PDB file of N, CA, C, O and CB in Angstrom:
ATOM      1  N   MET A   1      82.909  91.567 118.854  1.00  0.00           N
ATOM      2  CA  MET A   1      83.985  92.512 118.602  1.00  0.00           C
ATOM      3  C   MET A   1      84.752  92.132 117.340  1.00  0.00           C
ATOM      4  O   MET A   1      85.187  93.008 116.593  1.00  0.00           O
ATOM      5  CB  MET A   1      84.933  92.576 119.804  1.00  0.00           C
ATOM      6  N   GLY A   2      84.920  90.849 117.098  1.00  0.00           N
ATOM      7  CA  GLY A   2      85.648  90.389 115.931  1.00  0.00           C
ATOM      8  C   GLY A   2      84.941  90.747 114.633  1.00  0.00           C
ATOM      9  O   GLY A   2      85.581  91.093 113.640  1.00  0.00           O
ATOM     10  N   LYS A   3      83.596  90.659 114.650  1.00  0.00           N
ATOM     11  CA  LYS A   3      82.832  91.003 113.447  1.00  0.00           C
ATOM     12  C   LYS A   3      82.953  92.491 113.134  1.00  0.00           C
ATOM     13  O   LYS A   3      83.057  92.876 111.970  1.00  0.00           O
ATOM     14  CB  LYS A   3      81.353  90.617 113.619  1.00  0.00           C
ATOM     15  N   ALA A   4      82.938  93.321 114.163  1.00  0.00           N
ATOM     16  CA  ALA A   4      83.069  94.764 113.955  1.00  0.00           C
ATOM     17  C   ALA A   4      84.439  95.107 113.397  1.00  0.00           C
ATOM     18  O   ALA A   4      84.560  95.962 112.520  1.00  0.00           O
ATOM     19  CB  ALA A   4      82.829  95.522 115.263  1.00  0.00           C
ATOM     20  N   LEU A   5      85.461  94.450 113.898  1.00  0.00           N
ATOM     21  CA  LEU A   5      86.820  94.688 113.402  1.00  0.00           C
ATOM     22  C   LEU A   5      86.953  94.228 111.959  1.00  0.00           C
ATOM     23  O   LEU A   5      87.568  94.917 111.145  1.00  0.00           O
ATOM     24  CB  LEU A   5      87.852  93.967 114.283  1.00  0.00           C
ATOM     25  N   LEU A   6      86.389  93.083 111.635  1.00  0.00           N
ATOM     26  CA  LEU A   6      86.406  92.590 110.257  1.00  0.00           C
ATOM     27  C   LEU A   6      85.683  93.561 109.321  1.00  0.00           C
ATOM     28  O   LEU A   6      86.180  93.860 108.235  1.00  0.00           O
ATOM     29  CB  LEU A   6      85.760  91.196 110.179  1.00  0.00           C
ATOM     30  N   ALA A   7      84.517  94.050 109.733  1.00  0.00           N
ATOM     31  CA  ALA A   7      83.753  94.985 108.908  1.00  0.00           C
ATOM     32  C   ALA A   7      84.530  96.279 108.698  1.00  0.00           C
ATOM     33  O   ALA A   7      84.525  96.822 107.593  1.00  0.00           O
ATOM     34  CB  ALA A   7      82.391  95.283 109.552  1.00  0.00           C
ATOM     35  N   MET A   8      85.197  96.784 109.731  1.00  0.00           N
ATOM     36  CA  MET A   8      85.968  98.017 109.612  1.00  0.00           C
ATOM     37  C   MET A   8      87.147  97.839 108.661  1.00  0.00           C
ATOM     38  O   MET A   8      87.388  98.686 107.800  1.00  0.00           O
ATOM     39  CB  MET A   8      86.464  98.468 110.987  1.00  0.00           C
ATOM     40  N   ILE A   9      87.869  96.757 108.814  1.00  0.00           N
ATOM     41  CA  ILE A   9      89.040  96.511 107.962  1.00  0.00           C
ATOM     42  C   ILE A   9      88.617  96.335 106.512  1.00  0.00           C
ATOM     43  O   ILE A   9      89.242  96.894 105.612  1.00  0.00           O
ATOM     44  CB  ILE A   9      89.812  95.269 108.443  1.00  0.00           C
ATOM     45  N   MET A  10      87.568  95.566 106.278  1.00  0.00           N
ATOM     46  CA  MET A  10      87.100  95.359 104.911  1.00  0.00           C
ATOM     47  C   MET A  10      86.606  96.654 104.284  1.00  0.00           C
ATOM     48  O   MET A  10      86.821  96.886 103.095  1.00  0.00           O
ATOM     49  CB  MET A  10      85.995  94.318 104.885  1.00  0.00           C
ATOM     50  N   THR A  11      85.947  97.499 105.066  1.00  0.00           N
ATOM     51  CA  THR A  11      85.458  98.776 104.549  1.00  0.00           C
ATOM     52  C   THR A  11      86.608  99.683 104.150  1.00  0.00           C
ATOM     53  O   THR A  11      86.553 100.337 103.108  1.00  0.00           O
ATOM     54  CB  THR A  11      84.582  99.471 105.586  1.00  0.00           C
ATOM     55  N   VAL A  12      87.640  99.727 104.964  1.00  0.00           N
ATOM     56  CA  VAL A  12      88.813 100.560 104.644  1.00  0.00           C
ATOM     57  C   VAL A  12      89.505 100.027 103.380  1.00  0.00           C
ATOM     58  O   VAL A  12      89.888 100.801 102.502  1.00  0.00           O
ATOM     59  CB  VAL A  12      89.819 100.586 105.847  1.00  0.00           C
ATOM     60  N   ILE A  13      89.656  98.725 103.299  1.00  0.00           N
ATOM     61  CA  ILE A  13      90.322  98.131 102.132  1.00  0.00           C
ATOM     62  C   ILE A  13      89.512  98.384 100.866  1.00  0.00           C
ATOM     63  O   ILE A  13      90.071  98.783  99.844  1.00  0.00           O
ATOM     64  CB  ILE A  13      90.527  96.613 102.336  1.00  0.00           C
ATOM     65  N   VAL A  14      88.202  98.159 100.922  1.00  0.00           N
ATOM     66  CA  VAL A  14      87.356  98.376  99.746  1.00  0.00           C
ATOM     67  C   VAL A  14      87.358  99.848  99.350  1.00  0.00           C
ATOM     68  O   VAL A  14      87.409 100.163  98.161  1.00  0.00           O
ATOM     69  CB  VAL A  14      85.916  97.901 100.018  1.00  0.00           C
ATOM     70  N   GLY A  15      87.305 100.748 100.319  1.00  0.00           N
ATOM     71  CA  GLY A  15      87.343 102.176 100.016  1.00  0.00           C
ATOM     72  C   GLY A  15      88.659 102.599  99.397  1.00  0.00           C
ATOM     73  O   GLY A  15      88.683 103.395  98.459  1.00  0.00           O
ATOM     74  N   PHE A  16      89.748 102.070  99.917  1.00  0.00           N
ATOM     75  CA  PHE A  16      91.079 102.415  99.403  1.00  0.00           C
ATOM     76  C   PHE A  16      91.251 101.939  97.964  1.00  0.00           C
ATOM     77  O   PHE A  16      91.640 102.708  97.086  1.00  0.00           O
ATOM     78  CB  PHE A  16      92.175 101.804 100.293  1.00  0.00           C
ATOM     79  N   PHE A  17      90.955 100.655  97.735  1.00  0.00           N
ATOM     80  CA  PHE A  17      91.113 100.118  96.394  1.00  0.00           C
ATOM     81  C   PHE A  17      90.057 100.657  95.426  1.00  0.00           C
ATOM     82  O   PHE A  17      90.333 100.829  94.239  1.00  0.00           O
ATOM     83  CB  PHE A  17      91.050  98.607  96.437  1.00  0.00           C
ATOM     84  N   GLY A  18      88.858 100.922  95.927  1.00  0.00           N
ATOM     85  CA  GLY A  18      87.827 101.520  95.084  1.00  0.00           C
ATOM     86  C   GLY A  18      88.216 102.913  94.625  1.00  0.00           C
ATOM     87  O   GLY A  18      87.992 103.274  93.470  1.00  0.00           O
ATOM     88  N   SER A  19      88.798 103.699  95.522  1.00  0.00           N
ATOM     89  CA  SER A  19      89.257 105.040  95.143  1.00  0.00           C
ATOM     90  C   SER A  19      90.355 104.962  94.100  1.00  0.00           C
ATOM     91  O   SER A  19      90.358 105.732  93.139  1.00  0.00           O
ATOM     92  CB  SER A  19      89.755 105.808  96.371  1.00  0.00           C
ATOM     93  N   GLY A  20      91.283 104.044  94.281  1.00  0.00           N
ATOM     94  CA  GLY A  20      92.351 103.875  93.292  1.00  0.00           C
ATOM     95  C   GLY A  20      91.830 103.418  91.950  1.00  0.00           C
ATOM     96  O   GLY A  20      92.267 103.910  90.910  1.00  0.00           O
ATOM     97  N   PHE A  21      90.898 102.478  91.966  1.00  0.00           N
ATOM     98  CA  PHE A  21      90.332 101.959  90.718  1.00  0.00           C
ATOM     99  C   PHE A  21      89.556 103.037  89.976  1.00  0.00           C
ATOM    100  O   PHE A  21      89.775 103.264  88.786  1.00  0.00           O
ATOM    101  CB  PHE A  21      89.421 100.760  91.001  1.00  0.00           C
ATOM    102  N   PHE A  22      88.648 103.701  90.685  1.00  0.00           N
ATOM    103  CA  PHE A  22      87.825 104.709  90.031  1.00  0.00           C
ATOM    104  C   PHE A  22      88.620 105.957  89.657  1.00  0.00           C
ATOM    105  O   PHE A  22      88.266 106.642  88.698  1.00  0.00           O
ATOM    106  CB  PHE A  22      86.673 105.089  90.926  1.00  0.00           C
ATOM    107  N   ALA A  23      89.680 106.263  90.391  1.00  0.00           N
ATOM    108  CA  ALA A  23      90.512 107.416  90.047  1.00  0.00           C
ATOM    109  C   ALA A  23      91.260 107.173  88.748  1.00  0.00           C
ATOM    110  O   ALA A  23      91.432 108.096  87.952  1.00  0.00           O
ATOM    111  CB  ALA A  23      91.501 107.722  91.174  1.00  0.00           C
ATOM    112  N   SER A  24      91.706 105.948  88.524  1.00  0.00           N
ATOM    113  CA  SER A  24      92.487 105.684  87.325  1.00  0.00           C
ATOM    114  C   SER A  24      91.621 105.427  86.095  1.00  0.00           C
ATOM    115  O   SER A  24      92.023 105.771  84.984  1.00  0.00           O
ATOM    116  CB  SER A  24      93.390 104.507  87.559  1.00  0.00           C
ATOM    117  N   PHE A  25      90.443 104.831  86.269  1.00  0.00           N
ATOM    118  CA  PHE A  25      89.624 104.492  85.115  1.00  0.00           C
ATOM    119  C   PHE A  25      88.505 105.490  84.832  1.00  0.00           C
ATOM    120  O   PHE A  25      88.184 105.736  83.669  1.00  0.00           O
ATOM    121  CB  PHE A  25      89.038 103.143  85.309  1.00  0.00           C
ATOM    122  N   ALA A  26      87.916 106.060  85.856  1.00  0.00           N
ATOM    123  CA  ALA A  26      86.763 106.937  85.641  1.00  0.00           C
ATOM    124  C   ALA A  26      87.050 108.382  86.057  1.00  0.00           C
ATOM    125  O   ALA A  26      86.183 109.245  85.919  1.00  0.00           O
ATOM    126  CB  ALA A  26      85.558 106.409  86.411  1.00  0.00           C
ATOM    127  N   ASN A  27      88.249 108.652  86.563  1.00  0.00           N
ATOM    128  CA  ASN A  27      88.629 109.978  87.045  1.00  0.00           C
ATOM    129  C   ASN A  27      87.637 110.489  88.097  1.00  0.00           C
ATOM    130  O   ASN A  27      87.284 111.669  88.105  1.00  0.00           O
ATOM    131  CB  ASN A  27      88.711 110.966  85.871  1.00  0.00           C
ATOM    132  N   ALA A  28      87.199 109.606  88.967  1.00  0.00           N
ATOM    133  CA  ALA A  28      86.247 109.955  90.017  1.00  0.00           C
ATOM    134  C   ALA A  28      86.599 109.201  91.297  1.00  0.00           C
ATOM    135  O   ALA A  28      85.921 108.231  91.638  1.00  0.00           O
ATOM    136  CB  ALA A  28      84.793 109.634  89.575  1.00  0.00           C
ATOM    137  N   PRO A  29      87.650 109.623  92.020  1.00  0.00           N
ATOM    138  CA  PRO A  29      88.062 108.879  93.217  1.00  0.00           C
ATOM    139  C   PRO A  29      87.043 108.899  94.350  1.00  0.00           C
ATOM    140  O   PRO A  29      87.114 108.062  95.250  1.00  0.00           O
ATOM    141  CB  PRO A  29      89.353 109.428  93.722  1.00  0.00           C
ATOM    142  N   GLU A  30      86.098 109.836  94.325  1.00  0.00           N
ATOM    143  CA  GLU A  30      85.100 109.900  95.396  1.00  0.00           C
ATOM    144  C   GLU A  30      84.153 108.709  95.371  1.00  0.00           C
ATOM    145  O   GLU A  30      83.469 108.455  96.362  1.00  0.00           O
ATOM    146  CB  GLU A  30      84.304 111.187  95.290  1.00  0.00           C
ATOM    147  N   TRP A  31      84.095 107.979  94.273  1.00  0.00           N
ATOM    148  CA  TRP A  31      83.246 106.801  94.199  1.00  0.00           C
ATOM    149  C   TRP A  31      83.738 105.702  95.122  1.00  0.00           C
ATOM    150  O   TRP A  31      82.967 104.816  95.490  1.00  0.00           O
ATOM    151  CB  TRP A  31      83.178 106.291  92.778  1.00  0.00           C
ATOM    152  N   GLY A  32      85.007 105.742  95.502  1.00  0.00           N
ATOM    153  CA  GLY A  32      85.524 104.781  96.469  1.00  0.00           C
ATOM    154  C   GLY A  32      84.867 104.933  97.824  1.00  0.00           C
ATOM    155  O   GLY A  32      84.629 103.945  98.520  1.00  0.00           O
ATOM    156  N   VAL A  33      84.575 106.162  98.201  1.00  0.00           N
ATOM    157  CA  VAL A  33      83.894 106.420  99.471  1.00  0.00           C
ATOM    158  C   VAL A  33      82.470 105.870  99.418  1.00  0.00           C
ATOM    159  O   VAL A  33      81.995 105.261 100.377  1.00  0.00           O
ATOM    160  CB  VAL A  33      83.878 107.939  99.790  1.00  0.00           C
ATOM    161  N   VAL A  34      81.804 106.088  98.307  1.00  0.00           N
ATOM    162  CA  VAL A  34      80.443 105.572  98.146  1.00  0.00           C
ATOM    163  C   VAL A  34      80.449 104.044  98.221  1.00  0.00           C
ATOM    164  O   VAL A  34      79.580 103.444  98.854  1.00  0.00           O
ATOM    165  CB  VAL A  34      79.832 106.045  96.800  1.00  0.00           C
ATOM    166  N   LEU A  35      81.417 103.431  97.582  1.00  0.00           N
ATOM    167  CA  LEU A  35      81.545 101.971  97.619  1.00  0.00           C
ATOM    168  C   LEU A  35      81.806 101.484  99.045  1.00  0.00           C
ATOM    169  O   LEU A  35      81.241 100.474  99.464  1.00  0.00           O
ATOM    170  CB  LEU A  35      82.680 101.506  96.685  1.00  0.00           C
ATOM    171  N   ALA A  36      82.649 102.187  99.789  1.00  0.00           N
ATOM    172  CA  ALA A  36      82.941 101.797 101.175  1.00  0.00           C
ATOM    173  C   ALA A  36      81.690 101.895 102.055  1.00  0.00           C
ATOM    174  O   ALA A  36      81.450 101.022 102.889  1.00  0.00           O
ATOM    175  CB  ALA A  36      84.062 102.682 101.754  1.00  0.00           C
ATOM    176  N   VAL A  37      80.905 102.939 101.875  1.00  0.00           N
ATOM    177  CA  VAL A  37      79.671 103.088 102.649  1.00  0.00           C
ATOM    178  C   VAL A  37      78.679 101.983 102.295  1.00  0.00           C
ATOM    179  O   VAL A  37      77.978 101.466 103.166  1.00  0.00           O
ATOM    180  CB  VAL A  37      79.039 104.473 102.400  1.00  0.00           C
ATOM    181  N   ALA A  38      78.623 101.626 101.021  1.00  0.00           N
ATOM    182  CA  ALA A  38      77.729 100.543 100.604  1.00  0.00           C
ATOM    183  C   ALA A  38      78.155  99.212 101.220  1.00  0.00           C
ATOM    184  O   ALA A  38      77.305  98.423 101.632  1.00  0.00           O
ATOM    185  CB  ALA A  38      77.703 100.430  99.072  1.00  0.00           C
ATOM    186  N   VAL A  39      79.450  98.959 101.286  1.00  0.00           N
ATOM    187  CA  VAL A  39      79.951  97.723 101.902  1.00  0.00           C
ATOM    188  C   VAL A  39      79.607  97.693 103.393  1.00  0.00           C
ATOM    189  O   VAL A  39      79.178  96.661 103.909  1.00  0.00           O
ATOM    190  CB  VAL A  39      81.484  97.597 101.702  1.00  0.00           C
ATOM    191  N   MET A  40      79.790  98.809 104.078  1.00  0.00           N
ATOM    192  CA  MET A  40      79.460  98.849 105.505  1.00  0.00           C
ATOM    193  C   MET A  40      77.960  98.648 105.715  1.00  0.00           C
ATOM    194  O   MET A  40      77.556  97.967 106.657  1.00  0.00           O
ATOM    195  CB  MET A  40      79.913 100.188 106.130  1.00  0.00           C
ATOM    196  N   GLY A  41      77.139  99.228 104.855  1.00  0.00           N
ATOM    197  CA  GLY A  41      75.696  99.004 104.943  1.00  0.00           C
ATOM    198  C   GLY A  41      75.343  97.542 104.739  1.00  0.00           C
ATOM    199  O   GLY A  41      74.462  97.008 105.412  1.00  0.00           O
ATOM    200  N   GLY A  42      76.033  96.899 103.809  1.00  0.00           N
ATOM    201  CA  GLY A  42      75.817  95.476 103.592  1.00  0.00           C
ATOM    202  C   GLY A  42      76.178  94.642 104.812  1.00  0.00           C
ATOM    203  O   GLY A  42      75.465  93.703 105.166  1.00  0.00           O
ATOM    204  N   PHE A  43      77.291  94.991 105.452  1.00  0.00           N
ATOM    205  CA  PHE A  43      77.686  94.288 106.678  1.00  0.00           C
ATOM    206  C   PHE A  43      76.646  94.484 107.774  1.00  0.00           C
ATOM    207  O   PHE A  43      76.306  93.531 108.475  1.00  0.00           O
ATOM    208  CB  PHE A  43      79.062  94.778 107.164  1.00  0.00           C
ATOM    209  N   ILE A  44      76.142  95.688 107.932  1.00  0.00           N
ATOM    210  CA  ILE A  44      75.149  95.971 108.975  1.00  0.00           C
ATOM    211  C   ILE A  44      73.887  95.153 108.732  1.00  0.00           C
ATOM    212  O   ILE A  44      73.362  94.530 109.654  1.00  0.00           O
ATOM    213  CB  ILE A  44      74.810  97.481 109.018  1.00  0.00           C
ATOM    214  N   ILE A  45      73.399  95.152 107.493  1.00  0.00           N
ATOM    215  CA  ILE A  45      72.194  94.390 107.180  1.00  0.00           C
ATOM    216  C   ILE A  45      72.437  92.893 107.374  1.00  0.00           C
ATOM    217  O   ILE A  45      71.582  92.199 107.926  1.00  0.00           O
ATOM    218  CB  ILE A  45      71.738  94.675 105.739  1.00  0.00           C
ATOM    219  N   TYR A  46      73.579  92.391 106.933  1.00  0.00           N
ATOM    220  CA  TYR A  46      73.884  90.974 107.067  1.00  0.00           C
ATOM    221  C   TYR A  46      73.945  90.545 108.529  1.00  0.00           C
ATOM    222  O   TYR A  46      73.354  89.534 108.907  1.00  0.00           O
ATOM    223  CB  TYR A  46      75.197  90.656 106.379  1.00  0.00           C
ATOM    224  N   PHE A  47      74.664  91.318 109.357  1.00  0.00           N
ATOM    225  CA  PHE A  47      74.810  90.929 110.761  1.00  0.00           C
ATOM    226  C   PHE A  47      73.496  91.078 111.544  1.00  0.00           C
ATOM    227  O   PHE A  47      73.247  90.315 112.477  1.00  0.00           O
ATOM    228  CB  PHE A  47      75.903  91.770 111.420  1.00  0.00           C
ATOM    229  N   ASN A  48      72.653  92.058 111.169  1.00  0.00           N
ATOM    230  CA  ASN A  48      71.350  92.200 111.841  1.00  0.00           C
ATOM    231  C   ASN A  48      70.411  91.059 111.461  1.00  0.00           C
ATOM    232  O   ASN A  48      69.679  90.557 112.314  1.00  0.00           O
ATOM    233  CB  ASN A  48      70.703  93.554 111.483  1.00  0.00           C
ATOM    234  N   ASP A  49      70.420  90.644 110.207  1.00  0.00           N
ATOM    235  CA  ASP A  49      69.564  89.536 109.793  1.00  0.00           C
ATOM    236  C   ASP A  49      70.034  88.222 110.381  1.00  0.00           C
ATOM    237  O   ASP A  49      69.219  87.334 110.632  1.00  0.00           O
ATOM    238  CB  ASP A  49      69.519  89.437 108.281  1.00  0.00           C
ATOM    239  N   LYS A  50      71.319  88.082 110.603  1.00  0.00           N
ATOM    240  CA  LYS A  50      71.871  86.838 111.135  1.00  0.00           C
ATOM    241  C   LYS A  50      71.507  86.640 112.611  1.00  0.00           C
ATOM    242  O   LYS A  50      71.479  85.503 113.082  1.00  0.00           O
ATOM    243  CB  LYS A  50      73.391  86.826 110.966  1.00  0.00           C
ATOM    244  N   LYS A  51      71.228  87.726 113.354  1.00  0.00           N
ATOM    245  CA  LYS A  51      70.895  87.631 114.780  1.00  0.00           C
ATOM    246  C   LYS A  51      69.529  86.988 115.003  1.00  0.00           C
ATOM    247  O   LYS A  51      69.310  86.365 116.042  1.00  0.00           O
ATOM    248  CB  LYS A  51      70.921  89.017 115.420  1.00  0.00           C
ATOM    249  N   LYS A  52      68.621  87.124 114.066  1.00  0.00           N
ATOM    250  CA  LYS A  52      67.248  86.645 114.249  1.00  0.00           C
ATOM    251  C   LYS A  52      67.136  85.161 114.105  1.00  0.00           C
ATOM    252  O   LYS A  52      66.043  84.609 114.232  1.00  0.00           O
ATOM    253  CB  LYS A  52      66.329  87.303 113.275  1.00  0.00           C
TER     254      LYS A  52
END
């Protein structure tokens, strides 16, 4: 449960700051969502590989 909570919090933080960063520099705040999904995918792959 702790790993899932950590992954959720980190995804929200990365998405929030990614949207702010890309909105101010590239005028594309939707890239923050893409970055958040990529981070969550990384967490899923990492935690699945760690179980084996």
